[in-house]
C-alpha positions as CSV (number, residue, x, y, z in Angstrom):
1,M,103.9,98.4,109.1
2,R,107.6,97.7,108.4
3,D,110.3,99.9,109.8
4,S,111.4,100.9,106.3
5,D,107.9,102.1,105.5
6,R,107.9,104.1,108.7
7,L,111.2,105.7,107.7
8,R,109.8,106.6,104.2
9,D,106.7,108.2,105.9
10,R,109.1,110.2,108.1
11,S,111.1,111.2,105.1
12,V,108.0,112.5,103.3
13,R,107.0,114.6,106.4
14,L,110.5,116.0,106.6
15,F,110.4,117.1,103.0
16,A,107.1,118.8,103.6
17,L,108.6,120.6,106.6
18,A,111.6,121.6,104.5
19,L,109.3,123.2,101.9
20,K,107.5,125.0,104.6
21,A,110.8,126.4,105.9
22,L,111.7,127.6,102.4
23,E,108.4,129.3,102.1
24,D,108.9,131.0,105.5
25,G,112.3,132.3,104.3
26,K,114.5,130.0,106.3
27,P,116.8,128.3,103.7
28,D,119.4,127.1,106.3
29,L,116.7,125.3,108.3
30,A,115.2,123.9,105.0
31,G,118.6,122.5,104.0
32,E,119.1,120.8,107.4
33,I,115.6,119.3,107.3
34,T,116.2,118.1,103.7
35,R,119.4,116.4,104.8
36,L,117.5,114.5,107.5
37,A,114.8,113.6,105.0
38,V,117.3,112.2,102.5
39,D,119.1,110.2,105.3
40,A,115.7,108.7,106.3
41,A,115.0,107.7,102.7
42,D,118.4,106.2,102.3
43,Q,118.1,104.1,105.5
44,A,114.7,102.8,104.3
45,N,116.3,101.7,101.0
46,E,119.2,100.0,102.8
47,M,116.7,98.2,105.1
48,D,114.8,96.9,102.1
49,Q,118.0,95.7,100.4
50,H,119.0,93.7,103.6
51,E,115.5,92.2,104.1
52,A,115.3,90.7,100.7
53,P,118.3,88.3,101.1
54,L,117.1,87.4,104.6
55,E,113.7,86.4,103.2
56,Q,115.4,84.3,100.5
57,S,117.7,82.6,102.9
58,Q,114.7,81.7,105.1
59,G,112.9,80.2,102.1
60,R,116.0,78.1,101.3
61,R,116.1,76.9,104.9
62,E,112.5,75.7,104.7
63,V,113.2,73.9,101.5
64,Q,116.3,72.2,103.0
65,Q,114.2,71.1,106.0
66,Q,111.6,69.6,103.8
67,Q,114.2,67.8,101.8
68,L,115.8,66.4,105.0
69,Q,112.4,65.2,106.3
70,Q,111.8,63.4,103.0
71,Q,115.3,61.8,103.1
72,Q,114.6,60.6,106.7
73,Q,111.3,59.1,105.7
74,Q,113.0,57.3,102.8
75,R,115.6,55.8,105.1
76,Q,113.1,54.3,107.5
77,P,112.7,50.5,107.1
78,K,109.6,49.7,105.0
79,S,108.1,47.8,107.8
80,E,108.0,50.9,110.0
81,Q,106.6,53.0,107.1
82,E,103.8,50.6,106.5
83,Q,102.7,50.2,110.1
84,P,100.2,52.7,111.5
85,A,101.9,55.1,114.0
86,D,100.0,53.7,117.1
87,S,101.1,50.1,116.4
88,R,104.8,51.0,116.1
89,S,105.2,51.3,119.9
90,S,103.3,48.6,121.8
91,G,104.7,49.7,125.1
92,T,106.7,46.5,125.6
93,D,110.4,46.4,126.2
94,F,111.0,42.9,124.7
95,P,109.2,41.0,122.0
96,G,106.4,38.9,123.4
97,Q,106.4,40.8,126.8
98,Q,103.0,42.0,127.7
99,E,102.1,44.9,130.0
100,S,100.9,42.5,132.7
101,D,104.4,40.7,132.6
102,K,106.2,43.8,133.7
């Protein structure tokens, strides 16, 4: 459960307590509890507003990373792109040098 959802749940419980305080003839206490409930609801709304841009920016970052990977693949020489990955590195330092020559 997200923090904003927890705050909303808390706000609902506080409003219920405020109603109970009113029923019990304690208007000052009901007013104080209502203020706390409104504050919790406002904080939850603010958290939701800040989370949405964050999720959007993360999505943009992923797209940018994918585009960068595609550009890097396009820049590789065609001979490297066509060779299987295991044949690109033969383990030799110089052309024509074999493992036994080392």
